[in-house]
Every structure is written in C-alpha cells, then in structure tokens.
C-alpha positions in Angstrom: -132.6 6.2 83.0 -133.7 8.4 86.0 -137.0 7.8 87.6 -138.7 9.6 90.4 -140.4 7.6 93.1 -144.0 8.7 93.6 -145.8 5.4 94.1 -145.6 2.9 96.8 -143.2 0.7 94.7 -145.7 -2.1 94.4 -147.6 -1.3 91.3 -149.4 1.5 89.5 -150.8 4.1 91.8 -154.1 4.7 89.8 -153.9 8.5 90.2 -154.3 11.0 87.4 -151.6 12.8 85.6 -151.9 16.3 84.0 -153.4 14.9 80.9 -156.2 13.0 82.7 -154.8 9.5 81.8 -154.6 7.1 84.7 -151.1 6.3 85.9 -151.8 2.6 85.6 -152.6 3.0 81.9 -149.6 5.1 81.2 -147.3 2.7 83.0 -148.8 -0.3 81.2 -148.2 1.6 77.8 -144.6 2.3 78.7 -143.9 -1.2 79.8 -145.5 -2.7 76.7 -143.4 -0.4 74.4 -140.2 -1.1 76.2 -140.8 -4.9 76.4 -141.8 -5.4 72.8 -138.4 -7.1 72.1 -135.6 -6.6 69.7 -133.4 -4.6 72.0 -129.8 -5.6 72.9 -129.4 -8.2 75.7 -126.2 -7.7 77.7 -126.0 -10.3 80.4 -123.5 -8.2 82.4 -126.3 -5.6 82.9 -128.2 -8.1 85.0 -125.6 -7.6 87.8 -124.8 -4.6 89.9 -127.9 -5.0 92.1 -129.8 -5.3 94.2 -132.7 -4.6 91.9 -135.9 -3.5 93.5 -139.4 -4.4 92.2 -141.1 -1.2 91.2 -144.2 -2.5 89.4 -145.9 -5.8 88.7 -149.0 -6.8 86.7 -150.6 -10.1 85.7 -150.8 -13.3 87.6 -149.8 -13.0 91.3 -146.8 -15.1 92.0 -145.9 -16.6 95.4 -143.3 -14.0 96.3 -145.8 -11.2 95.6 -148.5 -12.8 97.7 -146.3 -13.2 100.7 -144.8 -9.8 100.2 -148.3 -8.1 100.2 -149.4 -10.2 103.2 -146.3 -9.1 105.1 -147.1 -5.5 104.5 -150.6 -6.0 106.0 -149.1 -7.7 109.1 -146.2 -5.4 109.8 -147.7 -2.1 108.6 -144.4 -1.2 107.0 -143.2 -0.5 103.5 -141.6 -3.7 102.4 -139.0 -4.2 99.7 -138.6 -7.0 97.2 -135.3 -7.3 95.5 -133.0 -9.5 93.4 -129.2 -9.6 93.1 -127.6 -11.3 90.2 -123.9 -12.2 89.7 -123.3 -12.6 85.9 -119.7 -13.9 86.5 -120.8 -16.8 88.6 -124.4 -16.9 87.2 -125.9 -16.9 90.7 -129.1 -15.2 91.9 -130.4 -14.1 95.3 -134.0 -13.1 95.7 -135.0 -11.3 98.9 -138.2 -10.0 100.5 -137.7 -7.6 103.4 -140.6 -7.4 105.8 -139.0 -5.4 108.6 -135.8 -3.9 107.3 -132.8 -6.1 108.3 -134.7 -7.7 111.1 -137.1 -10.0 109.2 -136.5 -11.1 105.6 -136.7 -14.2 103.4 -134.2 -15.2 100.7 -134.2 -17.7 97.9 -130.9 -18.4 96.1 -129.6 -20.4 93.2 -128.2 -20.2 89.7 -129.4 -19.1 86.3 -128.6 -19.9 82.7 -129.5 -17.8 79.6 -130.9 -19.8 76.6 -129.1 -18.2 73.7 -130.3 -20.8 71.1 -133.1 -18.6 69.6 -131.8 -15.0 69.2 -128.5 -14.5 71.0 -127.9 -11.0 72.3 -131.5 -9.8 71.6 -134.6 -9.5 73.8 -136.7 -11.3 74.7 -133.9 -13.4 76.3 -135.1 -16.6 77.9 -133.5 -17.5 81.2 -133.7 -20.7 83.3 -133.4 -20.3 87.1 -132.7 -23.1 89.5 -133.4 -22.3 93.1 -131.3 -24.4 95.4 -132.0 -23.0 98.9 -133.7 -20.4 101.0 -133.7 -18.8 104.4 -135.9 -17.0 106.8 -133.9 -14.4 108.7 -135.7 -13.3 111.9 -134.2 -11.2 114.7 -130.7 -12.6 114.2 -131.7 -16.2 113.7 -131.4 -18.0 110.3 -133.8 -20.8 109.5 -133.0 -22.8 106.4 -135.9 -23.5 104.1 -136.0 -26.8 102.1 -137.0 -25.1 98.8 -135.7 -25.9 95.4 -137.0 -25.9 91.9 -136.5 -24.7 88.3 -138.4 -21.9 86.5 -138.2 -19.9 83.4 -138.7 -16.2 82.6 -137.8 -13.8 79.8 -135.8 -10.6 80.0 -138.1 -8.4 77.9 -136.0 -5.2 78.4 -132.7 -4.4 80.0 -130.6 -1.3 80.5 -128.3 0.2 83.1 -131.1 1.1 85.5 -134.3 -0.7 84.4 -135.3 -4.2 83.5 -138.5 -5.9 82.6 -139.2 -9.6 83.2 -142.0 -11.7 81.9 -143.0 -15.0 83.6 -146.2 -17.1 83.5 -148.4 -14.3 82.5 -146.8 -11.7 84.8 -144.6 -8.7 84.2 -142.2 -7.4 86.8 -140.4 -4.0 86.4 -137.3 -3.7 88.5 -134.9 -0.7 89.0 -131.4 -0.8 90.2 -131.4 0.2 93.9 -130.2 3.8 94.2 -131.2 4.7 90.6 -134.4 6.3 91.7 -134.5 9.8 93.0 -137.3 10.8 95.5 -139.4 13.6 94.4 
C-alpha cells in the first residue's frame, strides 16, 4: 500500500477533498472498513519497522499526551514509532522530540493470544513493558517503568497496521513506505 504524506502525521487534517467530504471523516471511514476484522493475521508482518504513527483517534493515551506536549515545547515535528521483533517477540516504543538528540523509549516483550481466532484479525496481543529510557544530548537516563497492557491488531499488511486499545485507534505505517507529495 502506497500512501502520500499530506498531513502532519498526528491525525486527520480536517481539510476538504475534491468531493467536499472532510479528510477526518474519510480517514475514519477507511479505518473503520479496514479494521472490521476477519483479515489474515501474520505475526511476521509486525516486524520490519520502525512503524510510525500516522493517525490516532479516541482516548488520549500517555505517549500521545507527552508527544503532543513535546511538539509545543520544541516547535518541531516529532515522530512516534514502534519496532517489533517477531522472532524474539520484543517491542521498542520510541517518541522523538528533537531528532536523535532527545527521545524517550519503552521496551519489553509481547505475546499474541491465539486462543480465540488464530490467524485472523482482530488479534489480541499482551505487551509487558520492562524498562524505558530518556536519551538527552548523549546521556541515557533509565526510567523505572514496567507494566502489562493489551491491544488488538485490527488490520495488518506489509505497509499499514491498525491497533485498538482502551477506546483508541492508532494507524501506523512502515517507515519509508510513505512517499511525500
């Protein structure tokens, strides 16, 4: 799937397309259609990242709140991404505030729950965060964070994935799969 990047990467732009329908409504329609379930779930497609957050909706989660606040403070375009290793079932979440100079990570492991409908979406996943870091101007500060959470993979292909968690939806694209217009 090829997508062109015309929004800020943080959500629906709210502009108008040629048909007069708002971009936010159109994106929501597409996300709803893709994430309706029943599509194949191939765990290996979770890898090959990092995956960048392109669009979110619903309840604001902690990473999104700090990410948005960081944009206000730095005045820069931030990036939120996730890198998954299906072979070792590890995950690395990252929020970049100033490129490689200031970023925060949270890492841990994940485990798919294949007891309901193996190989089909929605695919429930349990993630256990074991540690985190703040990386600032060459210094690494360990964060004493840990915890377990759940989300669903609502849709997954080579370049796009949709996650649902606690009333929120996050659309992620594989870094490099978007072409600037």
